[in-house]
C-alpha positions in Angstrom: 31.9 -51.9 -51.8 35.6 -51.9 -52.5 36.8 -53.7 -55.6 40.5 -54.2 -56.5 41.5 -55.2 -60.0 45.0 -56.5 -60.8 46.0 -55.8 -64.3 48.8 -57.8 -66.1 52.0 -56.0 -66.8 50.9 -53.1 -64.5 52.6 -52.5 -61.2 49.5 -50.9 -59.7 46.0 -52.2 -59.1 42.8 -50.4 -59.9 40.8 -49.7 -56.7 37.3 -48.4 -56.8 34.2 -48.0 -54.6 31.2 -49.4 -56.3 27.5 -49.2 -55.5 27.0 -52.5 -57.3 26.3 -55.6 -55.2 28.9 -58.3 -54.8 26.8 -60.6 -57.0 26.7 -58.0 -59.8 30.4 -57.5 -59.7 31.0 -61.3 -59.6 28.7 -61.7 -62.6 30.6 -59.0 -64.6 33.9 -60.7 -63.8 32.6 -64.1 -64.7 31.3 -62.9 -68.1 34.6 -61.2 -68.9 36.7 -64.2 -67.9 34.6 -66.8 -69.7 34.7 -64.9 -72.9 31.1 -63.6 -73.0 32.4 -60.1 -72.9 35.7 -58.7 -74.1 35.7 -56.0 -71.4 35.3 -56.1 -67.6 32.8 -53.2 -67.1 32.2 -51.8 -63.6 30.7 -48.5 -62.4 32.0 -46.6 -59.4 30.1 -44.6 -56.8 30.4 -41.4 -58.8 28.9 -43.0 -62.0 32.2 -43.3 -63.8 32.7 -46.5 -65.9 35.8 -48.6 -65.4 36.7 -50.8 -68.4 39.5 -53.3 -68.4 40.3 -55.7 -71.2 39.2 -59.1 -70.1 42.5 -60.8 -71.3 44.5 -58.4 -69.1 42.7 -59.1 -65.8 45.1 -60.8 -63.3 42.8 -60.9 -60.3 39.7 -59.2 -58.8 39.3 -58.8 -55.1 35.7 -58.0 -54.0 35.6 -56.5 -50.5 32.8 -56.2 -47.9 30.3 -53.4 -48.2 31.7 -50.4 -46.5 29.8 -48.1 -44.1 30.3 -44.4 -44.4 32.0 -42.8 -41.4 30.4 -39.6 -40.3 31.5 -37.2 -37.6 34.6 -37.0 -35.4 35.7 -40.0 -33.5 38.0 -40.3 -30.6 41.5 -41.5 -31.2 
């Protein structure tokens, strides 16, 4: 699933593909924004951790689960 994170005072957003479910991502965002956690912590498909200071999160866009494209398609 694609997750986009807007960070205050940064012209670019953080984009990552995560194996976490939409509910898990939403729970992590909720905990960060309500003050239960000082960091927004997510894990991407390659096992890398993405940490963003909760007070710097401008927005989080949670996309639909993506399907992997395999093979060659016609144009």
